[in-house]
Backbone as JSON Lines, residues from 0, in Angstrom:
{"i":0,"aa":"X","n":[-17.19,-39.03,-111.17],"ca":[-18.5,-38.83,-110.44],"c":[-18.53,-37.39,-109.86]}
{"i":1,"aa":"X","n":[-19.68,-37.09,-109.91],"ca":[-20.09,-35.59,-109.26],"c":[-20.3,-35.82,-107.95]}
{"i":2,"aa":"X","n":[-19.74,-35.23,-106.92],"ca":[-20.33,-35.33,-106.07],"c":[-21.53,-34.1,-105.3]}
{"i":3,"aa":"X","n":[-22.7,-34.74,-104.59],"ca":[-23.79,-33.37,-104.44],"c":[-22.66,-32.65,-103.05]}
{"i":4,"aa":"X","n":[-23.06,-31.88,-103.21],"ca":[-22.64,-30.29,-101.81],"c":[-23.96,-29.84,-101.25]}
{"i":5,"aa":"X","n":[-23.68,-29.54,-100.3],"ca":[-24.89,-28.4,-99.46],"c":[-24.72,-27.44,-100.33]}
{"i":6,"aa":"X","n":[-25.97,-26.96,-100.15],"ca":[-25.75,-25.43,-100.86],"c":[-25.1,-24.28,-99.78]}
{"i":7,"aa":"X","n":[-24.62,-24.0,-100.67],"ca":[-23.26,-23.08,-99.91],"c":[-23.79,-21.58,-100.56]}
{"i":8,"aa":"X","n":[-23.89,-20.53,-99.5],"ca":[-24.49,-19.26,-100.0],"c":[-23.19,-18.52,-100.93]}
{"i":9,"aa":"X","n":[-23.44,-17.8,-101.61],"ca":[-22.5,-17.08,-102.08],"c":[-21.79,-16.13,-101.64]}
{"i":10,"aa":"X","n":[-22.75,-15.0,-100.43],"ca":[-22.42,-14.37,-99.79],"c":[-22.71,-14.36,-98.48]}
{"i":11,"aa":"X","n":[-21.59,-14.55,-97.91],"ca":[-21.71,-14.41,-96.67],"c":[-21.72,-13.32,-95.53]}
{"i":12,"aa":"X","n":[-22.22,-13.51,-94.68],"ca":[-22.27,-12.71,-93.23],"c":[-20.98,-13.06,-92.24]}
{"i":13,"aa":"X","n":[-21.17,-12.03,-91.21],"ca":[-19.84,-12.04,-90.3],"c":[-20.3,-13.61,-89.83]}
{"i":14,"aa":"X","n":[-21.45,-13.42,-88.81],"ca":[-21.71,-14.95,-88.28],"c":[-22.1,-15.96,-89.06]}
{"i":15,"aa":"X","n":[-22.6,-16.14,-90.2],"ca":[-22.64,-17.14,-90.76],"c":[-21.17,-17.58,-90.94]}
{"i":16,"aa":"X","n":[-20.35,-16.82,-91.33],"ca":[-18.92,-17.29,-91.84],"c":[-18.03,-18.61,-90.42]}
{"i":17,"aa":"X","n":[-18.46,-17.34,-89.16],"ca":[-17.73,-17.58,-88.09],"c":[-18.59,-18.97,-87.79]}
{"i":18,"aa":"X","n":[-19.84,-19.33,-87.92],"ca":[-20.37,-20.55,-87.68],"c":[-19.77,-21.75,-88.32]}
{"i":19,"aa":"X","n":[-19.75,-21.08,-89.73],"ca":[-19.13,-21.95,-90.66],"c":[-17.79,-22.83,-90.07]}
{"i":20,"aa":"X","n":[-16.96,-21.65,-90.21],"ca":[-15.43,-21.92,-89.76],"c":[-14.89,-22.45,-88.21]}
{"i":21,"aa":"X","n":[-15.82,-22.25,-87.4],"ca":[-15.56,-22.7,-86.03],"c":[-16.4,-24.09,-85.8]}
{"i":22,"aa":"X","n":[-15.48,-25.0,-85.12],"ca":[-16.15,-25.88,-84.37],"c":[-16.27,-26.05,-83.05]}
{"i":23,"aa":"X","n":[-17.18,-26.65,-82.38],"ca":[-17.31,-26.06,-80.5],"c":[-16.93,-27.77,-80.55]}
{"i":24,"aa":"X","n":[-15.93,-27.96,-80.23],"ca":[-15.26,-29.16,-79.6],"c":[-15.36,-29.3,-77.8]}
{"i":25,"aa":"X","n":[-16.08,-30.06,-77.27],"ca":[-16.37,-30.55,-76.27],"c":[-15.0,-31.24,-75.38]}
{"i":26,"aa":"X","n":[-14.81,-31.18,-74.45],"ca":[-13.44,-31.56,-73.68],"c":[-13.72,-32.69,-73.3]}
{"i":27,"aa":"X","n":[-12.93,-33.86,-73.28],"ca":[-13.51,-34.82,-72.92],"c":[-12.91,-35.05,-71.46]}
{"i":28,"aa":"X","n":[-12.31,-34.4,-71.19],"ca":[-11.81,-34.02,-69.09],"c":[-12.61,-32.53,-69.25]}
{"i":29,"aa":"X","n":[-12.66,-32.09,-67.7],"ca":[-13.23,-31.19,-67.47],"c":[-11.91,-30.14,-67.69]}
{"i":30,"aa":"X","n":[-11.68,-29.28,-67.43],"ca":[-10.57,-28.09,-67.16],"c":[-10.09,-28.24,-66.15]}
{"i":31,"aa":"X","n":[-8.83,-28.19,-65.74],"ca":[-8.26,-27.95,-64.35],"c":[-8.45,-26.46,-63.3]}
{"i":32,"aa":"X","n":[-8.97,-26.52,-62.3],"ca":[-9.05,-25.37,-61.74],"c":[-7.61,-24.59,-61.29]}
{"i":33,"aa":"X","n":[-7.85,-23.82,-60.47],"ca":[-6.77,-23.23,-60.1],"c":[-6.32,-23.8,-58.56]}
{"i":34,"aa":"X","n":[-4.58,-24.25,-58.95],"ca":[-4.22,-24.6,-57.56],"c":[-3.68,-24.07,-56.52]}
{"i":35,"aa":"X","n":[-3.99,-23.71,-54.92],"ca":[-3.94,-23.04,-54.03],"c":[-1.83,-22.49,-53.9]}
{"i":36,"aa":"X","n":[-1.43,-21.62,-53.68],"ca":[-0.32,-21.77,-53.55],"c":[-0.03,-21.67,-52.08]}
{"i":37,"aa":"X","n":[0.92,-22.09,-51.59],"ca":[1.65,-21.9,-50.36],"c":[2.03,-20.92,-49.68]}
{"i":38,"aa":"X","n":[1.44,-20.33,-48.84],"ca":[2.01,-18.93,-48.68],"c":[3.8,-19.04,-47.82]}
{"i":39,"aa":"X","n":[4.33,-17.79,-48.55],"ca":[5.56,-17.88,-48.12],"c":[5.87,-17.83,-46.81]}
{"i":40,"aa":"X","n":[6.49,-18.49,-46.2],"ca":[6.97,-18.61,-44.88],"c":[8.7,-17.89,-44.18]}
{"i":41,"aa":"X","n":[8.87,-16.95,-45.21],"ca":[10.33,-16.84,-44.94],"c":[10.16,-15.33,-44.94]}
{"i":42,"aa":"X","n":[11.23,-14.75,-44.36],"ca":[11.61,-12.9,-44.26],"c":[13.06,-13.09,-45.61]}
{"i":43,"aa":"X","n":[12.31,-12.72,-46.59],"ca":[13.5,-12.37,-47.59],"c":[14.75,-11.5,-47.0]}
{"i":44,"aa":"X","n":[15.99,-11.58,-47.08],"ca":[16.98,-11.04,-46.88],"c":[18.03,-10.51,-48.1]}
{"i":45,"aa":"X","n":[19.12,-9.65,-47.42],"ca":[19.67,-9.34,-48.38],"c":[21.08,-9.27,-48.17]}
{"i":46,"aa":"X","n":[22.01,-9.45,-48.97],"ca":[23.39,-9.73,-48.85],"c":[24.15,-8.69,-48.09]}
{"i":47,"aa":"X","n":[25.27,-9.16,-47.68],"ca":[26.05,-8.63,-46.29],"c":[26.54,-7.25,-47.51]}
{"i":48,"aa":"X","n":[27.06,-7.06,-48.78],"ca":[27.77,-6.35,-49.55],"c":[26.23,-4.96,-49.39]}
{"i":49,"aa":"X","n":[24.74,-5.41,-49.93],"ca":[24.23,-4.26,-49.74],"c":[23.37,-3.76,-48.76]}
{"i":50,"aa":"X","n":[23.12,-4.96,-47.51],"ca":[23.04,-4.4,-46.2],"c":[23.99,-2.93,-45.77]}
{"i":51,"aa":"X","n":[25.5,-3.32,-46.17],"ca":[26.25,-2.46,-45.44],"c":[26.91,-1.23,-46.31]}
{"i":52,"aa":"X","n":[25.79,-1.49,-47.57],"ca":[26.52,-0.22,-48.37],"c":[25.65,0.76,-48.26]}
{"i":53,"aa":"X","n":[26.36,2.13,-48.31],"ca":[26.0,3.27,-47.83],"c":[25.12,3.72,-49.24]}
{"i":54,"aa":"X","n":[24.59,4.81,-48.87],"ca":[23.1,5.38,-50.0],"c":[24.2,6.11,-50.98]}
{"i":55,"aa":"X","n":[23.75,6.15,-52.05],"ca":[24.56,6.49,-53.16],"c":[24.59,8.11,-53.07]}
{"i":56,"aa":"X","n":[25.75,8.57,-53.7],"ca":[26.12,10.11,-53.26],"c":[25.09,10.8,-54.85]}
{"i":57,"aa":"X","n":[25.1,11.84,-54.02],"ca":[24.22,12.76,-55.27],"c":[24.75,13.14,-56.63]}
{"i":58,"aa":"X","n":[24.27,13.01,-57.53],"ca":[25.16,13.34,-58.42],"c":[25.89,15.12,-58.35]}
{"i":59,"aa":"X","n":[26.83,15.23,-59.06],"ca":[27.06,16.66,-59.25],"c":[26.55,17.72,-59.46]}
{"i":60,"aa":"X","n":[26.66,19.13,-59.08],"ca":[26.04,20.11,-59.88],"c":[26.52,20.64,-61.09]}
{"i":61,"aa":"X","n":[25.84,21.43,-61.85],"ca":[26.42,21.74,-62.92],"c":[27.8,23.01,-62.26]}
{"i":62,"aa":"X","n":[28.01,23.33,-61.46],"ca":[28.94,24.03,-60.77],"c":[29.99,23.21,-60.63]}
{"i":63,"aa":"X","n":[30.32,22.11,-59.81],"ca":[30.81,21.06,-59.57],"c":[31.91,20.48,-60.85]}
{"i":64,"aa":"X","n":[30.68,20.47,-62.21],"ca":[31.16,19.53,-63.37],"c":[32.22,21.11,-63.82]}
{"i":65,"aa":"X","n":[32.17,21.92,-64.27],"ca":[32.32,23.29,-64.48],"c":[33.75,22.98,-63.75]}
{"i":66,"aa":"X","n":[33.96,23.31,-62.65],"ca":[34.71,23.27,-61.94],"c":[35.97,22.04,-62.24]}
{"i":67,"aa":"X","n":[35.57,20.86,-62.15],"ca":[35.65,19.31,-62.64],"c":[36.93,19.99,-63.75]}
{"i":68,"aa":"X","n":[35.77,20.07,-65.0],"ca":[36.45,20.71,-65.9],"c":[37.66,21.49,-66.26]}
{"i":69,"aa":"X","n":[37.27,22.37,-65.9],"ca":[38.2,23.73,-65.75],"c":[39.56,23.38,-65.05]}
{"i":70,"aa":"X","n":[39.8,22.42,-63.95],"ca":[40.83,22.1,-63.13],"c":[41.79,21.22,-64.22]}
{"i":71,"aa":"X","n":[40.96,20.04,-65.07],"ca":[41.66,19.05,-65.8],"c":[42.22,19.53,-67.1]}
{"i":72,"aa":"X","n":[41.71,20.47,-67.27],"ca":[41.89,21.26,-68.78],"c":[43.44,21.94,-68.38]}
{"i":73,"aa":"X","n":[42.93,22.88,-66.99],"ca":[44.66,23.49,-66.56],"c":[45.63,22.43,-66.49]}
{"i":74,"aa":"X","n":[45.38,21.22,-66.15],"ca":[46.51,20.49,-65.73],"c":[46.46,20.66,-64.43]}
{"i":75,"aa":"X","n":[45.54,21.02,-63.67],"ca":[46.04,21.12,-61.68],"c":[45.66,19.63,-61.79]}
{"i":76,"aa":"X","n":[44.81,19.19,-61.91],"ca":[44.33,17.28,-61.6],"c":[44.35,16.59,-62.91]}
{"i":77,"aa":"X","n":[44.45,15.62,-62.61],"ca":[44.66,14.33,-63.66],"c":[42.92,13.84,-64.25]}
{"i":78,"aa":"X","n":[42.85,12.98,-64.89],"ca":[41.73,12.23,-65.54],"c":[40.97,11.59,-64.22]}
{"i":79,"aa":"X","n":[41.09,10.91,-63.52],"ca":[40.89,10.59,-62.65],"c":[41.02,10.56,-61.1]}
{"i":80,"aa":"X","n":[41.51,11.58,-61.11],"ca":[42.5,11.79,-59.88],"c":[41.25,12.65,-59.04]}
{"i":81,"aa":"X","n":[40.97,12.55,-57.74],"ca":[39.96,13.23,-56.7],"c":[40.25,14.67,-56.26]}
{"i":82,"aa":"X","n":[39.7,15.69,-56.15],"ca":[39.59,16.64,-56.19],"c":[39.89,16.96,-54.74]}
{"i":83,"aa":"X","n":[41.14,17.77,-54.41],"ca":[41.33,17.7,-52.58],"c":[40.88,19.26,-52.58]}
{"i":84,"aa":"X","n":[41.26,19.8,-51.31],"ca":[41.3,21.1,-50.65],"c":[42.37,21.92,-51.25]}
{"i":85,"aa":"X","n":[43.6,21.1,-51.41],"ca":[44.85,21.8,-52.08],"c":[44.5,22.25,-53.23]}
{"i":86,"aa":"X","n":[44.07,21.32,-54.8],"ca":[43.71,21.13,-55.83],"c":[42.66,22.57,-55.77]}
{"i":87,"aa":"X","n":[41.87,22.72,-55.12],"ca":[41.11,23.78,-55.03],"c":[41.26,24.84,-54.49]}
{"i":88,"aa":"X","n":[42.78,25.04,-53.72],"ca":[43.35,26.34,-53.59],"c":[43.94,26.67,-54.41]}
{"i":89,"aa":"X","n":[44.71,25.87,-55.04],"ca":[45.46,26.08,-56.74],"c":[44.55,26.89,-57.35]}
{"i":90,"aa":"X","n":[43.5,26.02,-57.62],"ca":[42.4,26.75,-58.77],"c":[41.58,28.34,-58.2]}
{"i":91,"aa":"X","n":[41.89,28.36,-57.12],"ca":[41.14,29.96,-56.24],"c":[42.11,30.49,-56.74]}
{"i":92,"aa":"X","n":[43.36,30.24,-56.43],"ca":[44.55,31.42,-56.61],"c":[44.83,31.8,-58.02]}
{"i":93,"aa":"X","n":[44.32,31.03,-58.86],"ca":[44.62,31.43,-60.48],"c":[43.83,32.62,-60.65]}
{"i":94,"aa":"X","n":[42.58,33.04,-59.76],"ca":[41.95,34.37,-60.06],"c":[41.7,35.25,-58.69]}
{"i":95,"aa":"X","n":[43.25,35.09,-58.04],"ca":[43.58,36.3,-57.02],"c":[44.43,37.38,-57.65]}
{"i":96,"aa":"X","n":[44.83,37.37,-59.24],"ca":[45.74,37.81,-59.9],"c":[44.72,38.05,-61.86]}
{"i":97,"aa":"X","n":[45.38,39.02,-62.4],"ca":[44.36,38.96,-63.19],"c":[44.69,37.98,-64.12]}
{"i":98,"aa":"X","n":[43.79,37.26,-65.03],"ca":[43.76,36.05,-65.38],"c":[44.4,36.33,-66.58]}
{"i":99,"aa":"X","n":[45.57,35.08,-66.79],"ca":[46.38,35.12,-68.28],"c":[45.23,34.72,-69.37]}
{"i":100,"aa":"X","n":[46.17,35.13,-70.38],"ca":[45.61,34.4,-71.67],"c":[45.3,32.71,-71.85]}
{"i":101,"aa":"X","n":[46.37,32.23,-71.38],"ca":[45.95,30.28,-71.34],"c":[44.67,29.97,-70.39]}
{"i":102,"aa":"X","n":[44.37,30.85,-69.3],"ca":[43.62,30.6,-68.55],"c":[42.14,30.74,-69.34]}
{"i":103,"aa":"X","n":[42.12,31.92,-69.69],"ca":[40.77,32.5,-70.37],"c":[40.47,31.66,-71.87]}
{"i":104,"aa":"X","n":[41.46,30.92,-72.5],"ca":[40.94,30.15,-73.53],"c":[40.75,28.55,-72.76]}
{"i":105,"aa":"X","n":[41.43,28.16,-72.16],"ca":[40.78,27.3,-71.17],"c":[39.34,27.17,-70.35]}
{"i":106,"aa":"X","n":[39.12,28.4,-69.88],"ca":[37.71,28.42,-69.53],"c":[36.62,28.56,-70.65]}
{"i":107,"aa":"X","n":[37.32,29.18,-71.7],"ca":[36.52,29.44,-72.87],"c":[35.93,27.97,-73.57]}
């Protein structure tokens, strides 16, 4: 048995398509409103370790990084060793006399 259909246009405009494709549903219940939030009544605290920590140190300069690299290449300091005044004196003493070939190759 053939059903009778409503006349459907063969070409649709955007407005006609949107009107046909969407249904307007009326809500059975009203939409809920915003609930008020309680204000915060405490002061934020920092942990003990964060409160006593010193500010972070400034990153080393390019000159300092070059000195550290040379001191490590020459074997004056180790990889994770801090550079003290004695190591810097040993470094300065290298340049008091003419520079030997191994030192020049390390600098290069």
